[in-house]
C-alpha positions as CSV (number, residue, x, y, z in Angstrom):
1,X,-133.7,126.9,-85.9
2,X,-133.8,129.9,-87.5
3,X,-131.1,131.7,-87.1
4,X,-128.5,133.9,-89.4
5,X,-125.7,131.8,-91.0
6,X,-121.7,132.8,-90.0
7,X,-121.7,133.6,-93.8
8,X,-123.6,136.6,-93.4
9,X,-122.3,138.1,-89.7
10,X,-121.1,141.7,-90.8
11,X,-118.9,144.0,-88.0
12,X,-121.4,144.9,-85.1
13,X,-124.0,142.8,-86.0
14,X,-125.9,140.8,-82.5
15,X,-126.3,137.1,-83.3
16,X,-127.7,135.0,-80.6
17,X,-128.0,131.1,-81.4
18,X,-126.3,127.7,-82.2
19,X,-122.8,127.4,-83.2
20,X,-120.5,124.4,-83.2
21,X,-117.5,124.5,-81.1
22,X,-114.4,123.5,-83.7
23,X,-111.9,124.8,-81.2
24,X,-111.4,125.6,-77.9
25,X,-108.6,126.7,-75.3
26,X,-108.5,128.9,-71.9
27,X,-105.4,131.2,-72.9
28,X,-103.9,134.5,-70.8
29,X,-103.3,137.6,-72.0
30,X,-100.2,139.7,-71.4
31,X,-101.5,141.2,-68.0
32,X,-102.1,137.8,-66.5
33,X,-105.8,137.5,-67.6
34,X,-107.6,134.2,-68.7
35,X,-109.9,134.4,-71.6
36,X,-111.7,131.6,-73.7
37,X,-109.9,131.4,-77.4
38,X,-112.5,129.7,-79.4
39,X,-113.2,128.6,-82.9
40,X,-116.7,128.5,-83.5
41,X,-119.0,127.9,-86.8
42,X,-121.7,126.4,-88.9
43,X,-122.1,125.2,-92.3
44,X,-121.0,127.9,-94.0
45,X,-117.9,129.2,-92.5
46,X,-116.0,130.2,-89.1
47,X,-115.6,132.7,-86.7
48,X,-112.5,133.4,-84.1
49,X,-114.1,134.1,-80.4
50,X,-113.4,134.9,-77.2
51,X,-115.1,135.2,-74.2
52,X,-113.3,137.6,-71.5
53,X,-114.0,135.2,-68.8
54,X,-111.5,133.6,-66.6
55,X,-114.0,131.5,-65.0
56,X,-115.0,129.6,-68.4
57,X,-114.5,126.9,-68.3
58,X,-113.4,125.6,-72.6
59,X,-116.6,123.6,-74.1
60,X,-115.7,120.7,-75.7
61,X,-114.2,120.4,-79.5
62,X,-117.7,118.3,-81.5
63,X,-120.2,119.6,-79.5
64,X,-122.6,122.6,-79.8
65,X,-123.1,125.3,-77.6
66,X,-125.3,128.8,-77.7
67,X,-124.1,131.6,-77.5
68,X,-125.0,135.7,-77.4
69,X,-122.4,137.5,-79.0
70,X,-121.5,140.7,-81.1
71,X,-119.5,141.3,-84.4
72,X,-116.5,142.7,-84.0
73,X,-113.4,143.0,-86.3
74,X,-109.5,142.6,-84.7
75,X,-106.6,142.8,-87.6
76,X,-109.0,143.1,-90.1
77,X,-110.6,140.0,-89.5
78,X,-114.2,139.3,-88.4
79,X,-114.1,137.6,-84.3
80,X,-117.3,137.1,-81.8
81,X,-117.3,138.7,-78.5
82,X,-119.3,136.1,-77.0
83,X,-121.5,137.3,-74.0
84,X,-123.1,134.7,-72.7
85,X,-122.7,130.6,-73.5
86,X,-124.5,126.9,-72.4
87,X,-124.1,124.0,-74.3
88,X,-127.2,123.0,-76.4
89,X,-129.6,120.3,-74.9
90,X,-131.7,117.7,-77.0
91,X,-134.7,119.9,-76.5
92,X,-132.9,122.6,-78.0
93,X,-134.1,120.1,-81.4
94,X,-130.7,122.1,-82.9
95,X,-130.1,121.0,-87.0
96,X,-126.7,119.8,-87.2
97,X,-127.4,119.5,-91.3
98,X,-127.1,123.6,-90.8
99,X,-123.3,123.6,-88.4
100,X,-122.1,120.5,-89.8
101,X,-120.3,121.3,-93.1
102,X,-120.1,118.5,-95.0
103,X,-119.3,117.6,-99.4
104,X,-121.9,118.2,-101.7
105,X,-122.0,114.6,-102.1
106,X,-122.3,111.3,-100.4
107,X,-119.4,109.8,-99.5
108,X,-120.0,105.8,-100.6
109,X,-120.5,108.0,-104.1
110,X,-117.1,109.8,-104.0
111,X,-115.8,106.4,-103.0
112,X,-117.2,104.7,-105.4
113,X,-115.9,107.0,-108.0
114,X,-112.2,106.3,-106.5
115,X,-112.2,102.5,-107.0
116,X,-114.0,102.9,-110.2
117,X,-110.3,104.9,-111.3
118,X,-108.8,102.0,-109.4
119,X,-110.3,99.4,-111.8
120,X,-109.6,101.2,-114.7
121,X,-106.0,101.6,-114.5
122,X,-103.4,99.2,-116.9
123,X,-101.5,99.4,-114.3
124,X,-102.0,96.0,-111.8
125,X,-99.2,96.8,-109.7
126,X,-100.8,99.9,-109.4
127,X,-104.2,98.9,-108.8
128,X,-102.7,96.7,-105.7
129,X,-101.1,99.1,-104.2
130,X,-104.3,101.6,-104.2
131,X,-106.5,98.9,-102.8
132,X,-104.0,98.1,-100.1
133,X,-103.6,101.8,-99.2
134,X,-107.3,102.0,-98.9
135,X,-108.3,99.1,-97.1
136,X,-105.8,100.5,-94.4
137,X,-107.7,103.5,-93.8
138,X,-111.0,101.7,-93.0
139,X,-113.9,103.7,-92.6
140,X,-112.3,107.1,-91.6
141,X,-112.3,108.0,-95.3
142,X,-116.6,107.9,-94.9
143,X,-115.7,111.3,-93.0
144,X,-112.3,112.5,-92.3
145,X,-111.6,116.0,-94.1
146,X,-108.7,117.0,-95.9
147,X,-107.8,119.6,-93.3
148,X,-108.3,121.1,-90.0
149,X,-109.3,124.7,-91.2
150,X,-108.4,125.3,-94.5
151,X,-109.4,123.7,-97.6
152,X,-112.0,121.2,-97.5
153,X,-112.3,121.5,-94.3
154,X,-115.6,119.5,-93.7
155,X,-117.2,116.0,-93.2
156,X,-115.7,113.9,-96.1
157,X,-113.9,116.7,-97.4
158,X,-110.4,113.7,-97.9
159,X,-112.9,112.2,-100.4
160,X,-114.4,115.7,-102.2
161,X,-110.6,116.9,-102.7
162,X,-109.6,114.1,-104.1
163,X,-112.8,113.2,-106.5
164,X,-112.2,117.2,-107.4
165,X,-108.8,116.4,-108.6
166,X,-109.6,113.0,-110.6
167,X,-111.9,115.1,-112.3
168,X,-109.4,117.8,-112.9
169,X,-106.6,115.3,-113.7
170,X,-108.9,113.0,-116.5
171,X,-109.8,116.5,-118.0
172,X,-106.2,117.8,-118.8
173,X,-105.1,114.2,-119.7
174,X,-106.2,114.2,-123.0
175,X,-104.1,117.6,-124.0
176,X,-101.0,115.9,-122.5
177,X,-101.1,112.6,-124.1
178,X,-97.3,111.9,-123.1
179,X,-98.4,111.6,-119.4
180,X,-98.9,108.3,-117.9
181,X,-102.5,108.5,-116.7
182,X,-102.4,104.9,-114.4
183,X,-99.5,107.1,-112.7
184,X,-100.8,110.8,-112.5
185,X,-104.2,109.2,-111.2
186,X,-102.6,106.6,-109.1
187,X,-100.8,109.7,-107.1
188,X,-104.1,112.1,-106.8
189,X,-105.9,108.9,-104.9
190,X,-102.7,108.4,-103.0
191,X,-101.3,111.9,-101.9
192,X,-103.0,112.7,-99.2
193,X,-104.1,109.3,-97.7
194,X,-102.2,109.4,-94.1
195,X,-104.0,112.6,-93.2
196,X,-106.4,110.1,-91.5
197,X,-103.4,109.4,-89.4
198,X,-101.7,113.2,-89.5
199,X,-105.2,114.4,-87.9
200,X,-107.4,113.1,-84.9
201,X,-110.9,114.0,-86.5
202,X,-115.0,112.6,-84.9
203,X,-117.6,111.6,-86.7
204,X,-118.6,115.5,-87.9
205,X,-115.1,115.5,-89.6
206,X,-114.0,118.5,-87.2
207,X,-110.5,118.0,-85.9
208,X,-109.3,117.9,-82.5
209,X,-105.8,118.2,-82.6
210,X,-103.2,116.2,-85.0
211,X,-101.8,113.2,-83.9
212,X,-98.5,112.7,-82.6
213,X,-97.3,111.2,-85.6
214,X,-98.9,114.1,-87.6
215,X,-97.2,116.8,-85.9
216,X,-93.3,115.0,-85.8
217,X,-93.5,113.5,-89.3
218,X,-96.7,114.9,-91.3
219,X,-98.8,113.4,-94.6
220,X,-96.0,113.2,-96.5
221,X,-93.4,111.3,-94.8
222,X,-96.6,108.6,-93.3
223,X,-97.4,108.4,-97.1
224,X,-94.2,107.5,-98.6
225,X,-94.1,104.8,-95.9
226,X,-97.7,103.6,-96.2
227,X,-96.9,103.6,-100.4
228,X,-93.8,101.1,-99.2
229,X,-95.7,99.1,-96.8
230,X,-98.6,98.8,-99.2
231,X,-96.3,97.1,-101.8
232,X,-94.5,94.8,-99.8
233,X,-98.2,93.7,-98.5
234,X,-99.3,92.6,-102.0
235,X,-96.0,91.7,-103.4
236,X,-95.2,94.4,-105.5
237,X,-92.2,95.6,-106.7
238,X,-90.5,97.7,-109.7
239,X,-90.3,101.3,-110.5
240,X,-93.8,102.1,-109.9
241,X,-93.5,102.0,-106.1
242,X,-90.7,104.8,-106.5
243,X,-92.3,107.0,-108.4
244,X,-95.7,107.0,-106.4
245,X,-93.2,107.7,-103.1
246,X,-91.9,110.4,-104.7
247,X,-95.0,112.0,-106.0
248,X,-96.3,111.8,-102.4
249,X,-92.9,113.3,-100.8
250,X,-93.2,116.2,-103.4
251,X,-97.2,117.4,-103.9
252,X,-96.9,120.1,-102.1
253,X,-93.8,121.4,-104.5
254,X,-91.0,123.3,-102.3
255,X,-89.7,122.8,-98.8
256,X,-91.5,126.0,-97.4
257,X,-94.7,124.1,-97.3
258,X,-93.6,121.1,-96.8
259,X,-92.0,119.1,-99.8
260,X,-88.1,117.9,-99.3
261,X,-87.8,117.4,-103.1
262,X,-89.4,119.0,-105.9
263,X,-91.2,117.1,-108.5
264,X,-88.9,115.2,-110.7
265,X,-90.9,114.3,-113.8
266,X,-94.1,115.6,-115.8
267,X,-96.7,113.7,-113.9
268,X,-95.0,114.4,-109.8
269,X,-95.5,117.9,-111.4
270,X,-99.4,118.0,-112.6
271,X,-100.2,116.4,-109.1
272,X,-98.8,119.3,-107.2
273,X,-100.4,121.3,-109.5
274,X,-103.8,119.6,-109.4
275,X,-103.7,119.5,-106.0
276,X,-102.6,123.3,-105.5
277,X,-105.4,124.4,-108.2
278,X,-108.6,122.6,-106.3
279,X,-107.3,123.6,-102.6
280,X,-107.0,127.0,-103.9
281,X,-110.4,127.1,-105.6
282,X,-111.9,125.7,-102.6
283,X,-111.1,128.1,-100.3
284,X,-112.1,130.9,-102.8
285,X,-115.0,128.9,-103.1
286,X,-115.8,129.4,-99.1
287,X,-114.3,133.4,-98.6
288,X,-117.2,134.1,-101.9
289,X,-119.4,132.8,-99.9
290,X,-119.1,134.8,-96.9
291,X,-117.8,138.2,-99.0
292,X,-121.0,140.5,-100.3
293,X,-120.3,140.3,-103.5
294,X,-119.0,144.0,-104.6
295,X,-116.7,144.1,-101.5
296,X,-113.1,142.5,-100.8
297,X,-112.9,139.8,-98.2
298,X,-110.6,140.2,-95.1
299,X,-106.6,138.9,-95.7
300,X,-106.7,135.5,-96.3
301,X,-103.3,134.6,-94.8
302,X,-103.0,130.8,-96.9
303,X,-103.2,133.1,-100.1
304,X,-101.4,136.1,-98.6
305,X,-103.7,138.3,-100.3
306,X,-107.6,139.6,-99.9
307,X,-110.2,138.9,-102.7
308,X,-113.1,140.7,-104.4
309,X,-116.5,139.2,-104.6
310,X,-117.4,140.6,-108.3
311,X,-120.7,142.4,-108.0
312,X,-122.5,141.2,-111.5
313,X,-125.0,139.1,-109.3
314,X,-126.0,142.1,-107.2
315,X,-126.3,142.2,-103.7
316,X,-126.5,139.3,-101.0
317,X,-130.1,139.1,-99.3
318,X,-130.3,140.2,-96.0
319,X,-129.6,138.2,-92.9
320,X,-132.7,137.2,-90.8
321,X,-133.0,138.7,-87.3
322,X,-131.4,136.7,-84.5
323,X,-133.8,135.4,-81.9
324,X,-133.1,136.1,-78.0
325,X,-131.3,134.4,-75.7
326,X,-132.9,131.6,-73.6
327,X,-132.0,128.9,-71.2
328,X,-132.7,125.1,-72.1
329,X,-136.3,124.1,-72.5
330,X,-137.6,121.7,-69.9
331,X,-140.6,120.3,-71.3
332,X,-140.0,119.6,-74.7
333,X,-139.7,115.8,-75.9
334,X,-136.4,114.2,-77.1
335,X,-136.2,115.0,-81.0
336,X,-135.4,112.1,-83.1
337,X,-131.6,111.7,-85.0
338,X,-130.7,114.8,-86.8
339,X,-129.1,112.9,-89.5
340,X,-125.6,115.3,-91.1
341,X,-126.1,113.9,-94.2
342,X,-129.0,116.0,-95.4
343,X,-126.1,118.8,-96.2
344,X,-125.3,116.9,-99.1
345,X,-128.8,117.5,-100.7
346,X,-127.0,121.4,-101.7
347,X,-124.0,122.6,-102.1
348,X,-121.3,123.5,-99.4
């Protein structure tokens, strides 16, 4: 599959190739014209796409389509104007590892690191609660992202975010020996587990939508409940349960970001800061990968600013020429299933 990456696309480029559908809806303009509003992407990022065809049917989220497009700019952001599209077929031999963003480490390795952190805790109560919460998530942890579109929006992104935070927490704990290490690490592990109930994700890590409970309650409120239920199931009582609940509900830091209470003890504040730091670093890493060196990015709405990609390493390589658009092949034999875990061999 020889095609430019999404990260390499620039204004006025022509792109023909295969992209993964992350969102697709039929909408109506102010003039009453129907059009398709989509988010299409590959392993390097995604772009909004518009198809001004009132008869076009929205492709299913999580499927692969072949598109013929022009890259344009709208409100300072790149956008694809789709001229033609069709569903991918087995004969296309689409390499899913090139389209599906995956965490840089295998989920079983990251999950083993989380279990090792739990095993190393001195508090038996926290160990019991965390193991019960992990068991309740089941195999969703293998593939769930940490978000639909922002930080760690990738296959196994929830594990990636959690493990990155664990490593950061371990790095700072020696600098602040007054912190309860068990409690901080427990907060890191528990704080986002309820995202497996908040979002509806397929096994490739693509979030179709938020669940009813996710929209009505969110993962913070659900997470507080899950801590209490897990503690009750394993027979744990005492202040650790309350402290862990507070860490979950306060880890966004401020009411405007969803936390009804600010962090009210040091471990809760440390959790909030580590969570915010890891999320921003991951998002900035993604922006750097799609922004040429020596240039500014589009405005990143979640950060409320543009970012500059320093030029000290030279310029990015030019993208390859796009392949011509063609109808699906009819005579090639169906290929063997491609394993999306091939993406683990490289970085995000």
